[in-house]
VOPAGU-2260 file (C-alpha; in pm, 1 decimal, decimal comma):
REM VOPAGU-2260
SITE   aa  ch    i         X         Y         Z
SITE  UNK   A    0    8087,8   12181,4    9607,9
SITE  UNK   A    1    8314,2   11986,5    9416,5
SITE  UNK   A    2    8453,6   11655,8    9464,6
SITE  UNK   A    3    8819,6   11533,5    9419,8
SITE  UNK   A    4    8676,3   11246,8    9229,1
SITE  UNK   A    5    8467,8   11500,4    8973,4
SITE  UNK   A    6    8738,6   11406,4    8695,2
SITE  UNK   A    7    8751,1   11037,1    8793,2
SITE  UNK   A    8    8362,6   11012,4    8775,3
SITE  UNK   A    9    8373,4   11172,7    8408,0
SITE  UNK   A   10    8624,3   10949,0    8339,5
SITE  UNK   A   11    8458,4   10628,4    8340,8
SITE  UNK   A   12    8694,2   10411,0    8236,2
SITE  UNK   A   13    9085,3   10332,4    8267,6
SITE  UNK   A   14    9344,4   10057,5    8271,0
SITE  UNK   A   15    9499,5    9924,2    8583,3
SITE  UNK   A   16    9831,4    9752,2    8490,5
SITE  UNK   A   17   10006,4    9524,4    8724,4
SITE  UNK   A   18   10313,2    9539,9    8553,9
SITE  UNK   A   19   10581,9    9367,0    8869,1
SITE  UNK   A   20   10897,9    9205,3    8945,6
SITE  UNK   A   21   10696,3    8880,5    8861,2
SITE  UNK   A   22   10579,1    8961,0    8511,7
SITE  UNK   A   23   10728,1    8716,3    8253,6
SITE  UNK   A   24   10881,8    8858,9    7914,5
SITE  UNK   A   25   10713,3    8784,0    7582,3
SITE  UNK   A   26   11028,7    8622,0    7458,8
SITE  UNK   A   27   11353,3    8458,7    7606,2
SITE  UNK   A   28   11495,9    8452,8    7981,2
SITE  UNK   A   29   11310,6    8679,4    8225,5
SITE  UNK   A   30   11557,1    8931,7    8313,7
SITE  UNK   A   31   11668,8    9094,8    8667,0
SITE  UNK   A   32   11365,3    9375,6    8776,6
SITE  UNK   A   33   11650,2    9637,9    8755,3
SITE  UNK   A   34   11723,0    9548,2    8365,2
SITE  UNK   A   35   11333,1    9546,2    8310,5
SITE  UNK   A   36   11286,1    9901,4    8448,5
SITE  UNK   A   37   11584,0   10007,2    8207,5
SITE  UNK   A   38   11465,3    9825,8    7869,7
SITE  UNK   A   39   11063,4    9899,6    7925,9
SITE  UNK   A   40   10912,0   10003,0    7597,9
SITE  UNK   A   41   10773,9   10327,1    7724,6
SITE  UNK   A   42   10696,6   10450,1    7341,9
SITE  UNK   A   43   10521,5   10112,3    7268,2
SITE  UNK   A   44   10332,7   10088,4    7601,6
SITE  UNK   A   45   10217,9   10456,3    7581,4
SITE  UNK   A   46   10082,3   10368,0    7251,1
SITE  UNK   A   47    9847,7   10109,4    7367,0
SITE  UNK   A   48    9709,5   10289,4    7614,8
SITE  UNK   A   49    9586,8   10588,5    7407,6
SITE  UNK   A   50    9491,8   10341,2    7163,6
SITE  UNK   A   51    9239,6   10214,5    7385,9
SITE  UNK   A   52    9061,5   10520,7    7484,4
SITE  UNK   A   53    9149,6   10485,7    7863,9
SITE  UNK   A   54    9118,7   10855,0    8057,2
SITE  UNK   A   55    9371,6   10726,4    8336,2
SITE  UNK   A   56    9622,9   10400,9    8413,9
SITE  UNK   A   57    9676,5   10275,6    8768,2
SITE  UNK   A   58   10043,2   10154,4    8769,1
SITE  UNK   A   59   10196,0    9912,7    9023,2
SITE  UNK   A   60   10499,7   10115,9    9172,9
SITE  UNK   A   61   10526,7    9790,7    9426,1
SITE  UNK   A   62   10371,8    9476,6    9445,5
SITE  UNK   A   63   10494,6    9139,0    9642,1
SITE  UNK   A   64   10828,6    9286,7    9637,7
SITE  UNK   A   65   10957,6    9630,7    9753,5
SITE  UNK   A   66   11134,4    9722,0    9445,9
SITE  UNK   A   67   11041,1   10089,2    9299,3
SITE  UNK   A   68   11100,2   10209,3    8954,0
SITE  UNK   A   69   11280,0   10521,7    9047,2
SITE  UNK   A   70   11559,5   10639,8    9288,8
SITE  UNK   A   71   11422,6   10650,7    9638,8
SITE  UNK   A   72   11650,4   10774,2    9933,2
SITE  UNK   A   73   11412,3   10671,0   10203,5
SITE  UNK   A   74   11402,3   10333,5   10071,5
SITE  UNK   A   75   11780,6   10291,5   10032,1
SITE  UNK   A   76   11804,0   10384,0   10409,3
SITE  UNK   A   77   11589,3   10102,3   10487,0
SITE  UNK   A   78   11743,9    9833,9   10223,3
SITE  UNK   A   79   11971,1    9909,8    9934,2
SITE  UNK   A   80   11945,0    9765,3    9613,8
SITE  UNK   A   81   11534,7    9790,9    9586,5
SITE  UNK   A   82   11541,3   10093,6    9349,6
SITE  UNK   A   83   11640,7   10182,6    9001,9
SITE  UNK   A   84   11879,1   10448,7    8826,1
SITE  UNK   A   85   11585,8   10508,1    8582,3
SITE  UNK   A   86   11316,8   10673,0    8673,3
SITE  UNK   A   87   11037,9   10543,9    8492,8
SITE  UNK   A   88   10757,8   10727,2    8640,4
SITE  UNK   A   89   10853,2   11028,3    8553,3
SITE  UNK   A   90   10905,2   10902,8    8210,1
SITE  UNK   A   91   10564,3   10757,3    8190,7
SITE  UNK   A   92   10388,3   11081,1    8357,7
SITE  UNK   A   93   10558,5   11304,4    8108,6
SITE  UNK   A   94   10434,2   11088,3    7806,4
SITE  UNK   A   95   10089,9   11066,4    7917,2
SITE  UNK   A   96   10054,3   11413,3    7979,0
SITE  UNK   A   97   10040,2   11538,5    7654,3
SITE  UNK   A   98    9716,7   11254,9    7559,9
SITE  UNK   A   99    9525,4   11395,7    7891,8
SITE  UNK   A  100    9587,6   11047,5    8036,2
SITE  UNK   A  101    9590,2   11075,0    8446,9
SITE  UNK   A  102    9862,5   10856,6    8591,4
SITE  UNK   A  103    9779,8   10717,0    8950,7
SITE  UNK   A  104    9968,1   10431,1    9168,3
SITE  UNK   A  105    9908,9   10100,7    9293,6
SITE  UNK   A  106   10146,9   10062,6    9638,4
SITE  UNK   A  107   10205,1    9774,7    9883,2
SITE  UNK   A  108   10448,6    9824,7   10170,3
SITE  UNK   A  109   10468,2    9464,5   10295,9
SITE  UNK   A  110   10733,5    9364,1   10042,0
SITE  UNK   A  111   10628,1    8993,2   10130,8
SITE  UNK   A  112   10837,1    8828,1    9871,9
SITE  UNK   A  113   11116,6    9012,4    9915,0
SITE  UNK   A  114   11425,4    8823,3   10119,7
SITE  UNK   A  115   11447,2    9047,9   10435,8
SITE  UNK   A  116   11192,1    9304,3   10403,9
SITE  UNK   A  117   10937,3    9210,8   10627,0
SITE  UNK   A  118   11182,1    9111,6   10909,8
SITE  UNK   A  119   11387,4    9450,9   10830,6
SITE  UNK   A  120   11053,5    9686,9   10856,1
SITE  UNK   A  121   10903,5    9458,1   11185,9
SITE  UNK   A  122   10607,4    9358,7   10981,5
SITE  UNK   A  123   10490,5    9123,7   11223,6
SITE  UNK   A  124   10712,7    9220,0   11504,5
SITE  UNK   A  125   10589,4    9573,7   11547,7
SITE  UNK   A  126   10311,1    9653,8   11303,4
SITE  UNK   A  127   10322,7   10031,3   11390,6
SITE  UNK   A  128   10655,7   10049,1   11320,5
SITE  UNK   A  129   10615,2    9914,2   10987,9
SITE  UNK   A  130   10291,2   10120,4   10908,6
SITE  UNK   A  131   10563,6   10456,8   10993,5
SITE  UNK   A  132   10769,6   10334,9   10702,7
SITE  UNK   A  133   10467,6   10324,3   10513,0
SITE  UNK   A  134   10397,8   10699,5   10577,4
SITE  UNK   A  135   10771,7   10793,5   10550,5
SITE  UNK   A  136   10800,6   10616,4   10209,0
SITE  UNK   A  137   10488,7   10731,9   10046,6
SITE  UNK   A  138   10495,2   11107,3   10151,7
SITE  UNK   A  139   10867,4   11089,6   10001,6
SITE  UNK   A  140   10713,3   10944,2    9674,6
SITE  UNK   A  141   10394,6   11169,3    9694,1
SITE  UNK   A  142   10640,8   11509,8    9713,3
SITE  UNK   A  143   10873,8   11344,0    9457,0
SITE  UNK   A  144   10616,1   11353,1    9172,6
SITE  UNK   A  145   10370,4   11584,8    9306,5
SITE  UNK   A  146   10088,6   11695,3    9104,3
SITE  UNK   A  147   10202,7   11479,4    8844,0
SITE  UNK   A  148   10032,2   11181,6    9020,3
SITE  UNK   A  149    9661,0   11208,2    9111,2
SITE  UNK   A  150    9565,1   10921,5    9324,8
SITE  UNK   A  151    9644,7   10617,9    9521,0
SITE  UNK   A  152    9536,7   10275,5    9538,0
SITE  UNK   A  153    9647,4   10123,9    9872,8
SITE  UNK   A  154    9672,3    9739,6    9908,8
SITE  UNK   A  155    9625,2    9480,6   10185,4
SITE  UNK   A  156    9436,2    9695,1   10426,3
SITE  UNK   A  157    9215,5    9425,6   10561,2
SITE  UNK   A  158    9177,1    9222,1   10846,6
SITE  UNK   A  159    8997,2    8894,9   10928,3
SITE  UNK   A  160    8872,7    8657,9   10767,2
SITE  UNK   A  161    9146,3    8718,1   10488,6
SITE  UNK   A  162    9473,1    8838,5   10662,7
SITE  UNK   A  163    9490,2    8871,9   11038,3
SITE  UNK   A  164    9688,9    9169,8   11144,2
SITE  UNK   A  165    9728,9    9359,2   10829,4
SITE  UNK   A  166    9467,0    9674,4   10856,2
SITE  UNK   A  167    9455,2    9767,1   11220,6
SITE  UNK   A  168    9796,7    9879,2   11205,5
SITE  UNK   A  169    9770,9   10191,6   10974,4
SITE  UNK   A  170    9634,8   10492,1   11102,5
SITE  UNK   A  171    9424,9   10600,9   10785,3
SITE  UNK   A  172    9422,4   10967,8   10811,5
SITE  UNK   A  173    9769,9   10966,1   10856,1
SITE  UNK   A  174    9832,9   10763,7   10581,5
SITE  UNK   A  175    9577,2   10953,9   10365,6
SITE  UNK   A  176    9785,5   11257,9   10447,5
SITE  UNK   A  177   10112,6   11117,7   10378,3
SITE  UNK   A  178    9963,2   11036,7   10004,0
SITE  UNK   A  179    9834,0   11351,9    9950,9
SITE  UNK   A  180   10187,0   11551,2   10094,2
SITE  UNK   A  181   10248,5   11637,1    9732,0
SITE  UNK   A  182    9918,2   11690,9    9588,8
SITE  UNK   A  183    9624,0   11777,1    9815,2
SITE  UNK   A  184    9380,9   11664,4    9507,7
SITE  UNK   A  185    9505,5   11324,8    9472,7
SITE  UNK   A  186    9217,4   11082,4    9521,7
SITE  UNK   A  187    9294,4   10763,7    9758,2
SITE  UNK   A  188    9165,0   10427,8    9809,0
SITE  UNK   A  189    9231,8   10161,3   10114,7
SITE  UNK   A  190    9180,2    9819,9    9985,1
SITE  UNK   A  191    8955,6    9670,0   10259,9
SITE  UNK   A  192    8807,5    9430,2   10016,0
SITE  UNK   A  193    8495,1    9523,0   10178,0
SITE  UNK   A  194    8519,4    9305,7   10465,6
SITE  UNK   A  195    8576,1    9606,1   10721,3
SITE  UNK   A  196    8360,0    9842,7   10948,6
SITE  UNK   A  197    8348,0   10208,6   10826,7
SITE  UNK   A  198    8347,0   10350,5   11128,3
SITE  UNK   A  199    8515,6   10661,6   11173,1
SITE  UNK   A  200    8851,0   10500,3   11256,4
SITE  UNK   A  201    8856,7   10291,1   10928,7
SITE  UNK   A  202    8831,2   10563,0   10668,2
SITE  UNK   A  203    8491,4   10735,8   10675,1
SITE  UNK   A  204    8553,0   11096,7   10496,0
SITE  UNK   A  205    8931,5   10972,5   10405,9
SITE  UNK   A  206    8891,9   10728,3   10150,4
SITE  UNK   A  207    8805,0   10914,3    9805,4
SITE  UNK   A  208    8701,4   10598,7    9590,4
SITE  UNK   A  209    8611,8   10250,1    9741,7
SITE  UNK   A  210    8915,9   10005,1    9574,6
SITE  UNK   A  211    8651,5    9763,8    9452,4
SITE  UNK   A  212    8842,8    9454,1    9343,2
SITE  UNK   A  213    8650,9    9211,4    9222,4
SITE  UNK   A  214    8705,9    8838,5    9030,1
SITE  UNK   A  215    8393,9    8863,0    8817,8
SITE  UNK   A  216    8196,2    9120,2    8635,0
SITE  UNK   A  217    7880,0    9095,4    8841,9
SITE  UNK   A  218    7972,3    9421,6    9077,1
SITE  UNK   A  219    7744,8    9689,6    9020,8
SITE  UNK   A  220    7703,9   10056,8    9151,7
SITE  UNK   A  221    7370,9   10159,5    9316,4
SITE  UNK   A  222    7465,9   10494,8    9248,2
SITE  UNK   A  223    7783,8   10729,8    9201,2
SITE  UNK   A  224    7865,3   10750,4    9602,6
SITE  UNK   A  225    7747,7   10400,5    9653,5
SITE  UNK   A  226    8103,2   10271,9    9759,9
SITE  UNK   A  227    8222,0   10146,5   10085,4
SITE  UNK   A  228    8158,8   10438,8   10326,2
SITE  UNK   A  229    8006,6   10656,3   10084,5
SITE  UNK   A  230    8275,6   10701,1    9870,0
SITE  UNK   A  231    8308,2   10712,8    9466,6
SITE  UNK   A  232    8218,8   10362,0    9348,5
SITE  UNK   A  233    8493,3   10214,4    9136,7
SITE  UNK   A  234    8516,7    9848,7    9015,5
SITE  UNK   A  235    8838,5    9674,5    8946,4
SITE  UNK   A  236    8863,9    9333,0    8773,8
SITE  UNK   A  237    9158,4    9094,2    8608,5
SITE  UNK   A  238    9072,7    9069,8    8265,1
SITE  UNK   A  239    9318,1    8882,8    8079,9
SITE  UNK   A  240    9591,3    8702,4    8348,7
SITE  UNK   A  241    9512,0    8672,0    8691,1
SITE  UNK   A  242    9643,3    9020,1    8811,5
SITE  UNK   A  243   10025,6    8965,7    8663,2
SITE  UNK   A  244   10157,2    8824,8    8381,3
SITE  UNK   A  245   10332,0    8530,3    8591,2
SITE  UNK   A  246   10341,1    8252,5    8311,3
SITE  UNK   A  247   10481,3    8208,7    8034,3
SITE  UNK   A  248   10263,5    8229,8    7667,9
SITE  UNK   A  249   10004,2    8508,7    7588,1
SITE  UNK   A  250    9768,5    8682,1    7825,8
SITE  UNK   A  251    9411,7    8654,1    7662,7
SITE  UNK   A  252    9071,1    8807,0    7776,2
SITE  UNK   A  253    8898,1    8585,4    8027,2
SITE  UNK   A  254    8534,6    8722,7    7920,0
SITE  UNK   A  255    8366,0    8808,0    7567,0
SITE  UNK   A  256    8376,2    9147,4    7425,8
SITE  UNK   A  257    8014,0    9172,1    7431,1
SITE  UNK   A  258    8010,5    9083,3    7801,5
SITE  UNK   A  259    8254,9    9339,0    7900,4
SITE  UNK   A  260    8071,9    9605,7    7706,4
SITE  UNK   A  261    7737,2    9562,5    7850,5
SITE  UNK   A  262    7929,2    9535,2    8221,2
SITE  UNK   A  263    8092,4    9868,6    8159,1
SITE  UNK   A  264    7765,7   10028,7    8022,6
SITE  UNK   A  265    7587,9    9922,6    8293,9
SITE  UNK   A  266    7852,7   10031,9    8567,9
SITE  UNK   A  267    7856,5   10399,3    8413,7
SITE  UNK   A  268    7460,1   10416,8    8385,5
SITE  UNK   A  269    7502,7   10360,9    8765,0
SITE  UNK   A  270    7742,8   10641,3    8835,1
SITE  UNK   A  271    8054,9   10415,9    8874,7
SITE  UNK   A  272    8406,5   10419,3    8723,0
SITE  UNK   A  273    8571,5   10085,8    8556,5
SITE  UNK   A  274    8924,3    9966,8    8545,0
SITE  UNK   A  275    9059,1    9696,8    8353,6
SITE  UNK   A  276    9319,1    9532,5    8451,6
SITE  UNK   A  277    9615,0    9441,9    8211,5
SITE  UNK   A  278    9909,2    9234,4    8254,8
SITE  UNK   A  279   10172,5    9328,2    8042,7
SITE  UNK   A  280   10496,0    9098,9    7938,4
SITE  UNK   A  281   10811,0    9212,9    8126,9
SITE  UNK   A  282   10918,5    9435,1    7814,8
SITE  UNK   A  283   10595,0    9683,0    7894,8
SITE  UNK   A  284   10403,0    9534,3    7648,2
SITE  UNK   A  285   10024,2    9499,4    7655,0
SITE  UNK   A  286    9953,7    9122,1    7450,2
SITE  UNK   A  287    9797,1    9169,9    7117,0
SITE  UNK   A  288    9480,9    8949,0    7244,0
SITE  UNK   A  289    9404,8    9205,7    7516,6
SITE  UNK   A  290    9449,5    9475,9    7244,8
SITE  UNK   A  291    9206,0    9331,7    7028,4
SITE  UNK   A  292    8947,7    9344,4    7281,9
SITE  UNK   A  293    9038,2    9683,5    7402,6
SITE  UNK   A  294    8978,1    9834,2    7056,1
SITE  UNK   A  295    8684,6    9641,9    7002,5
SITE  UNK   A  296    8570,9    9778,3    7306,9
SITE  UNK   A  297    8639,9   10134,0    7197,4
SITE  UNK   A  298    8498,0   10074,4    6863,1
SITE  UNK   A  299    8170,2    9975,8    7012,2
SITE  UNK   A  300    8124,7   10301,7    7231,9
SITE  UNK   A  301    8257,2   10165,1    7561,9
SITE  UNK   A  302    8485,9   10454,9    7667,1
SITE  UNK   A  303    8187,8   10707,0    7550,6
């Protein structure tokens, strides 16, 4: 029987891209995010992804701020000014498709650093109301992009001891249905950070792969389906800046080439999939130091 994650398992390696409202520029002053979306250097960005050898790319469409890089009337109805005239996602998908690189979304529906958004969506006052908004927004996004989007990574689904009152607001079956509304083959992960029980109410049989967020290179699979709840094992680690390039300067790799290569080989041998998180400049360019490591990894067989 085919599994939704078969292509993901065969891909083995990809990039996770945290490009957000908080990303700092390579040079000069930080632009308003709407201008950064308009000026995003897409051709350079895509050429770097292709050069890296990545088979898939996760891209942040929201993060701490609720601001999407495309038009979305459903979000405008909630709070105007959080959408973009340029459809960066369509442009990106169209550029990646000829190279056989699949595009997936990171989504966080909290909007915790957008002034007034958590209050507007009753995040603490009425958690179920907030959850309904997340279902509505993600369903609209899924239908907008259809089969051009191949998966979702949903953040902030965890509970104590990390963040009380977040994860229990969601009906995960309903959430997954919304995420797959435009593409029933989309693969889905909810970030429980490994602290949640995997009973029927928490996503067993709903998630396709584990979120796999980690802060070092010690997390290894014990088989392809050894992820939370018997899902496809997946690991994600920040590899230059801490997730987002929030401070001035050049993002540089935080692990040696040899250590990263050994880790990727061990993940693949164990049946897992790994995403190397990059933190591009606001211009949409991955740092040269990070690209040097990605080139070395490719040259030495990490992507084979």
